[in-house]
C-alpha positions, 0 to 999 in steps of 0.5 A: 474476484481473484482465484485462489489458484493466482495468489499461489502462483503469486506466491510462486513468482516472487519468492527469492526476491522478497522477504517474509516478514515478521509478524509480532504480538503487542500483548499490551494492545492485544494486536499482531503487527505485520512489518512490511516496512522490512520488506524490500524497497521498504514496502509491500508495493514490491509483491504486486509489482514484481508479481504483474511485471514477471507475468508480461510477455516478452513484447509487453516489456520490451515496449517499456512500463509506465506508471504513476506513484506517490513512491513505494509502488514506483520503487517496485516497478523500478527494480521489477523492470531491472529484474527483467530488463524493460525501461521504466518511467515513473510519474510522481507528484513534485510534492513527493517525498524525496527519499522516494524520488531518489530511490526511484532513480537510484534503480535506474527509472526515469522519474517525470514530476508533475505539478498537482496531486496524485489524481493528476499524476495518474491521469498524466501517466495513462495518456503518456503510456497509450501515447507511447504505446507502453505497458502501463503498471496500475498501482491497484487496478489490476488483477495481478497487482492485487494478487501479489498484495494478496500473498501478505494475507497467505503469509500471515496465517501461515505465520500465525498457525492456528491464533485466532485473529478476526480483524484485520486493520488495513490502510486503504488507498487505490484499494489493492492492498485490502483486495489482495487480503480479502481475497486471500481470507475468501480463499483460505475461509477463515473467520473475519472482518476487514476494516481498511483505514484512510486519513480524514486528509485525503478521504476518497475511498472513505467516501466512495465505500460509504457514499457511493461517490469521490465527487466534492472531496477536498484533497489535502497533504497528508502524512499517509500521502501513498493513500491520497487521491481519487481511485481511477474511474472503473477500478476493479477494487471498487467491486472487491471492496464493497464485496469484502470490506466490512468497513473503512474508518478514518483517522486524523493527521494527529492520529497519524503522527503520534502512531509513527512515534510510537512506533519508533518507541515502542517497537523501534520501528521506523514506520511512513504515514501510510501504514501508520493510519493502521495503527492510529486506528488502535491508539486512538480507539477507533479499533478494539484488540485483537487484530492483526495490523499491516505495516505496509512501508517505512519510506519516510523522510528521515527529517520528518520522521525525526521531527515527528518523533520529538514532538510527540514524545511527551504524549506517549 
């Protein structure tokens, strides 16, 4: 489990480099929304990446940083490496969102594109880091990454003060964010129900939670690219999810697309598919309010966002 002191230490490390993102309330839906799409790099991932990288010793930084990413974690590591003076190499799928690849490179990282899904990308990055004796920065399988993501939980509780929020709805892939939020809520002793949401196109964590296995999962292309692919074997997030999370549910690709359009039309917010899973769970009726939704990022390819909003306008 992540100690409470790690969460507060993470908050101190990253303060001054991140934004305390706003929480707004939708009276009609009875939901609060935490807008991490407004975060530095456009995603919550900078929290964990910066906490991890800034906790490293100089000799670990000097070896160079290696990571695997669908794009948002990579941007977080790239910026963190730039701030700490460490070279960064990022492995990503050749199917990754082009704007995310471009952003990582603009921050000074070397980006190596791999033919295949996230599972292949992560394994390649791990092997490369071992060969080069470099420092691997996992997107989720690391206590300092999880502690950094958990600062969202601390912020929300502080921002909402005495508001009674029972259900927390969190997009889930490797489990770093939901583990961190769960650790924060456990430390703060706040009554809650913690629910993860994943696309039914790539339901690896859902299957692990409900069936105890990632075997025989069909991994399809998904708008929720940041949540796709298998979890690393032996990840510390798996026992945390089992201990802290009440349920993991699935939403369809159609649900996700509608949520992206809904966020733009109702809130004038650009959100990516991964973060839209939380909102999709509400507007599709799979989750009942009141609830707090973590809107994890907004790094969606502009033309894809435009196409989705045009297609789903009449359905809202």
